[in-house]
TIKOLTOR-100757 format. One record per atom (N, C-alpha, C): residue in one letter; chain; atom name; x, y, z. Coordinates in nm, 4 decimals, m for minus. Example, Ala and Ser with C-alpha at 12.3 -4.5 7.8 and 13.67 -1.06 7.14 Angstrom:
BEGIN
code/unit/site/x/y/z
A/A/N/1.3190/m0.5690/0.7800
A/A/CA/1.2300/m0.4500/0.7800
A/A/C/1.3200/m0.3300/0.7800
S/A/N/1.2850/m0.2250/0.7080
S/A/CA/1.3670/m0.1060/0.7140
S/A/C/1.2900/0.0030/0.7870
END
This chain:
BEGIN
code/unit/site/x/y/z
M/A/N/2.3527/2.6487/m1.2815
M/A/CA/2.3302/2.5054/m1.2744
M/A/C/2.2697/2.4771/m1.1139
A/A/N/2.3697/2.4872/m1.0716
A/A/CA/2.3449/2.4136/m0.8764
A/A/C/2.2593/2.5550/m0.8433
E/A/N/2.3019/2.6196/m0.8805
E/A/CA/2.1986/2.7229/m0.8059
E/A/C/2.0139/2.7088/m0.7994
E/A/N/1.9944/2.7229/m0.9746
E/A/CA/1.8503/2.6452/m0.9876
E/A/C/1.8095/2.5488/m0.9594
K/A/N/1.9083/2.4796/m0.8606
K/A/CA/1.8947/2.3077/m0.8197
K/A/C/1.8880/2.3672/m0.6856
Q/A/N/1.9620/2.4910/m0.6518
Q/A/CA/1.9075/2.5500/m0.4388
Q/A/C/1.7694/2.5814/m0.4722
Q/A/N/1.7599/2.6864/m0.5613
Q/A/CA/1.6754/2.7969/m0.5212
Q/A/C/1.4702/2.6900/m0.5523
G/A/N/1.4981/2.5413/m0.6119
G/A/CA/1.4079/2.5655/m0.5926
G/A/C/1.3663/2.3395/m0.6047
S/A/N/1.4550/2.3845/m0.4782
S/A/CA/1.4511/2.2748/m0.3735
S/A/C/1.3455/2.2551/m0.2156
I/A/N/1.3103/2.2443/m0.2019
I/A/CA/1.2811/2.2312/m0.0661
I/A/C/1.2845/2.1069/0.0354
S/A/N/1.3263/2.1337/0.0860
S/A/CA/1.3466/2.0540/0.2091
S/A/C/1.2535/1.9441/0.2452
P/A/N/1.2794/1.7990/0.2771
P/A/CA/1.1705/1.7379/0.3744
P/A/C/1.1083/1.7903/0.5138
Q/A/N/1.2393/1.8757/0.5421
Q/A/CA/1.2520/1.9574/0.6911
Q/A/C/1.1410/2.0837/0.6755
E/A/N/1.1121/2.1000/0.5149
E/A/CA/1.0722/2.2634/0.5228
E/A/C/0.9325/2.2358/0.4938
L/A/N/0.9003/2.0645/0.4051
L/A/CA/0.8015/2.0424/0.3960
L/A/C/0.6855/2.0112/0.4959
A/A/N/0.7296/1.9489/0.6562
A/A/CA/0.6937/1.9024/0.6904
A/A/C/0.7088/1.9608/0.8735
S/A/N/0.8221/2.0964/0.8522
S/A/CA/0.8041/2.1652/0.9437
S/A/C/0.6890/2.1317/1.0997
P/A/N/0.7453/2.0301/1.1587
P/A/CA/0.6624/2.0337/1.2321
P/A/C/0.7370/2.0663/1.3911
T/A/N/0.6204/2.1656/1.4768
T/A/CA/0.6623/2.1705/1.5670
T/A/C/0.7096/2.1556/1.6888
K/A/N/0.6719/2.0051/1.6873
K/A/CA/0.7431/1.8933/1.8102
K/A/C/0.7847/1.7696/1.6856
T/A/N/0.8923/1.7383/1.7233
T/A/CA/0.9650/1.6215/1.7191
T/A/C/0.8890/1.5047/1.7523
R/A/N/0.9151/1.5411/1.8972
R/A/CA/0.9400/1.4261/1.9681
R/A/C/0.8317/1.3991/2.1335
W/A/N/0.7855/1.3578/2.1479
W/A/CA/0.6506/1.3545/2.3009
W/A/C/0.7047/1.2405/2.4007
P/A/N/0.8782/1.2566/2.4677
P/A/CA/0.8682/1.1931/2.5741
P/A/C/0.7099/1.2402/2.7195
E/A/N/0.6215/1.2933/2.6938
E/A/CA/0.5425/1.2902/2.7722
E/A/C/0.4664/1.1306/2.7908
L/A/N/0.4465/1.0980/2.6481
L/A/CA/0.3726/1.0212/2.6703
L/A/C/0.4126/0.8455/2.6948
V/A/N/0.5006/0.8469/2.7158
V/A/CA/0.5689/0.7552/2.8152
V/A/C/0.4441/0.6795/2.9204
G/A/N/0.3557/0.5362/2.8893
G/A/CA/0.3118/0.5281/2.9982
G/A/C/0.1568/0.5349/2.9747
V/A/N/0.1492/0.6227/2.9165
V/A/CA/m0.0224/0.6761/2.8663
V/A/C/m0.0666/0.5446/2.7370
S/A/N/m0.1981/0.5596/2.7079
S/A/CA/m0.2452/0.4324/2.6387
S/A/C/m0.2060/0.4592/2.4528
A/A/N/m0.2294/0.4650/2.4117
A/A/CA/m0.2149/0.4485/2.2317
A/A/C/m0.2577/0.5560/2.1956
D/A/N/m0.3818/0.5385/2.2330
D/A/CA/m0.5541/0.6106/2.2547
D/A/C/m0.5360/0.7720/2.2871
E/A/N/m0.4833/0.8091/2.3435
E/A/CA/m0.4531/0.9088/2.3847
E/A/C/m0.2927/0.9942/2.3870
A/A/N/m0.2285/0.8236/2.3435
A/A/CA/m0.1373/0.9760/2.2868
A/A/C/m0.0836/0.9992/2.1454
E/A/N/m0.1970/0.9520/2.1147
E/A/CA/m0.2266/0.9564/1.9307
E/A/C/m0.3176/1.1047/1.9599
K/A/N/m0.4106/1.0835/2.0209
K/A/CA/m0.4960/1.2235/2.0347
K/A/C/m0.4199/1.3473/2.1097
K/A/N/m0.2618/1.3356/2.1612
K/A/CA/m0.1901/1.4158/2.2460
K/A/C/m0.0883/1.4743/2.0730
I/A/N/m0.0649/1.4114/1.9948
I/A/CA/0.0032/1.3761/1.8637
I/A/C/0.0047/1.4928/1.7797
K/A/N/m0.2157/1.4110/1.7459
K/A/CA/m0.2720/1.4762/1.6396
K/A/C/m0.2529/1.6499/1.6753
E/A/N/m0.2855/1.6691/1.7528
E/A/CA/m0.3236/1.8376/1.8163
E/A/C/m0.1805/1.8948/1.7714
D/A/N/m0.0849/1.8243/1.8125
D/A/CA/0.0218/1.9129/1.7848
D/A/C/0.1207/1.8816/1.6617
M/A/N/0.0316/1.8204/1.6305
M/A/CA/0.0723/1.7890/1.4669
M/A/C/0.0000/1.6840/1.3762
P/A/N/m0.1123/1.7595/1.3131
P/A/CA/m0.2875/1.7100/1.3154
P/A/C/m0.2831/1.6088/1.1302
D/A/N/m0.0991/1.6318/1.0371
D/A/CA/m0.1238/1.5456/0.9725
D/A/C/m0.0002/1.4197/1.0222
A/A/N/m0.0227/1.4301/1.1043
A/A/CA/0.0317/1.3112/1.1602
A/A/C/m0.0030/1.1384/1.0790
H/A/N/0.0577/1.0610/1.0273
H/A/CA/0.0356/0.9280/1.0092
H/A/C/0.0805/0.8565/1.1439
I/A/N/0.0252/0.7691/1.2377
I/A/CA/m0.0077/0.7379/1.3347
I/A/C/0.0243/0.5367/1.3646
Q/A/N/0.1187/0.5662/1.4125
Q/A/CA/0.1502/0.4118/1.3208
Q/A/C/0.1824/0.2865/1.4827
V/A/N/0.1359/0.2640/1.5326
V/A/CA/0.1119/0.1924/1.6759
V/A/C/0.1402/0.0434/1.6667
V/A/N/0.2458/0.0117/1.7408
V/A/CA/0.3377/m0.1432/1.7231
V/A/C/0.3591/m0.2068/1.8485
P/A/N/0.3008/m0.3069/1.8174
P/A/CA/0.2801/m0.4332/1.9607
P/A/C/0.4379/m0.4532/1.9885
P/A/N/0.4674/m0.5308/2.0457
P/A/CA/0.5736/m0.6497/2.1394
P/A/C/0.6422/m0.6932/2.0576
N/A/N/0.7719/m0.7247/1.9818
N/A/CA/0.7981/m0.8183/1.9409
N/A/C/0.7525/m0.7601/1.7132
T/A/N/0.7703/m0.6346/1.6872
T/A/CA/0.6680/m0.6487/1.5360
T/A/C/0.8201/m0.5632/1.4993
P/A/N/0.8445/m0.6575/1.3900
P/A/CA/0.9710/m0.5251/1.3023
P/A/C/0.8892/m0.4456/1.1721
V/A/N/1.0161/m0.3199/1.2775
V/A/CA/0.9567/m0.2117/1.0965
V/A/C/1.0560/m0.1449/1.0271
T/A/N/1.0502/m0.1483/0.9699
T/A/CA/1.0847/m0.0762/0.8873
T/A/C/1.2242/0.0169/0.9126
L/A/N/1.3106/0.0731/0.8456
L/A/CA/1.4316/0.1814/0.8453
L/A/C/1.3592/0.2766/0.8240
D/A/N/1.2897/0.3199/0.7035
D/A/CA/1.2522/0.4187/0.6238
D/A/C/1.2411/0.4980/0.7408
F/A/N/1.2530/0.7010/0.7087
F/A/CA/1.2495/0.7453/0.7866
F/A/C/1.1227/0.8615/0.6865
R/A/N/1.0277/0.7939/0.7495
R/A/CA/0.8406/0.9535/0.7151
R/A/C/0.8947/1.0712/0.7546
F/A/N/0.9084/1.1840/0.6944
F/A/CA/0.8967/1.3384/0.8201
F/A/C/0.7376/1.2667/0.8364
N/A/N/0.6336/1.2789/0.7788
N/A/CA/0.4753/1.2981/0.8715
N/A/C/0.4225/1.1328/0.9583
R/A/N/0.5347/1.0331/0.9929
R/A/CA/0.5075/0.9395/1.0601
R/A/C/0.5612/0.8712/1.1862
V/A/N/0.4935/0.8884/1.2702
V/A/CA/0.5496/0.8765/1.4373
V/A/C/0.4894/0.6916/1.4690
R/A/N/0.6174/0.6865/1.4845
R/A/CA/0.5016/0.5480/1.5686
R/A/C/0.5312/0.5656/1.7052
L/A/N/0.4163/0.4567/1.7898
L/A/CA/0.3989/0.4279/1.9078
L/A/C/0.4309/0.3289/1.9403
F/A/N/0.5387/0.3223/2.0300
F/A/CA/0.5727/0.1517/2.0724
F/A/C/0.5745/0.0953/2.1748
V/A/N/0.4335/m0.0068/2.2034
V/A/CA/0.3223/m0.0361/2.2914
V/A/C/0.3848/m0.1686/2.3842
D/A/N/0.2980/m0.1748/2.4753
D/A/CA/0.3295/m0.3097/2.5671
D/A/C/0.2592/m0.3904/2.5227
E/A/N/0.2215/m0.4823/2.6149
E/A/CA/0.1059/m0.5558/2.6283
E/A/C/m0.0708/m0.5112/2.6687
S/A/N/m0.0503/m0.4413/2.7535
S/A/CA/m0.1807/m0.3154/2.7473
S/A/C/m0.1864/m0.2759/2.6561
N/A/N/m0.1545/m0.2382/2.5620
N/A/CA/m0.1293/m0.1298/2.5008
N/A/C/m0.0379/0.0135/2.4952
K/A/N/0.0882/0.0458/2.6327
K/A/CA/0.0758/0.1620/2.7309
K/A/C/0.2417/0.1745/2.6482
V/A/N/0.2207/0.2724/2.6129
V/A/CA/0.3892/0.3488/2.5228
V/A/C/0.4795/0.3180/2.5925
I/A/N/0.5974/0.2874/2.5942
I/A/CA/0.6505/0.1939/2.6211
I/A/C/0.8385/0.2641/2.6188
E/A/N/0.8330/0.4006/2.4645
E/A/CA/0.9440/0.5035/2.4006
E/A/C/0.8454/0.6102/2.3860
A/A/N/0.9932/0.7040/2.4030
A/A/CA/0.9435/0.8670/2.3592
A/A/C/0.8911/0.8388/2.1670
P/A/N/0.7187/0.8500/2.1466
P/A/CA/0.6843/0.8749/2.0667
P/A/C/0.7847/0.9939/1.9476
T/A/N/0.8233/0.9538/1.8822
T/A/CA/0.9398/1.0533/1.7506
T/A/C/0.9004/1.0228/1.6595
I/A/N/0.8894/1.1266/1.5204
I/A/CA/0.8455/1.1338/1.3982
I/A/C/0.9799/1.0304/1.3231
G/A/N/0.9565/0.9723/1.2545
G/A/CA/1.0334/0.9349/1.1069
G/A/C/0.9113/0.8447/1.0871
END
């Protein structure tokens, strides 16, 4: 029975399987520019722009990339899936 579960289950990593999971080169660019670049690498990504002092949930989503931005809408942390 355990063998059947292993054969039939697909991990979330296999479902998403992005080629890239982090974009440190986007720190300092505008949120719009960062979104375009991430969508080139991961077309089905759901991009969430997070303004300063905005709370976020702690759940992990394989198709979500959060862009933490400053007051001028520039990315201040390396965008990462999650």
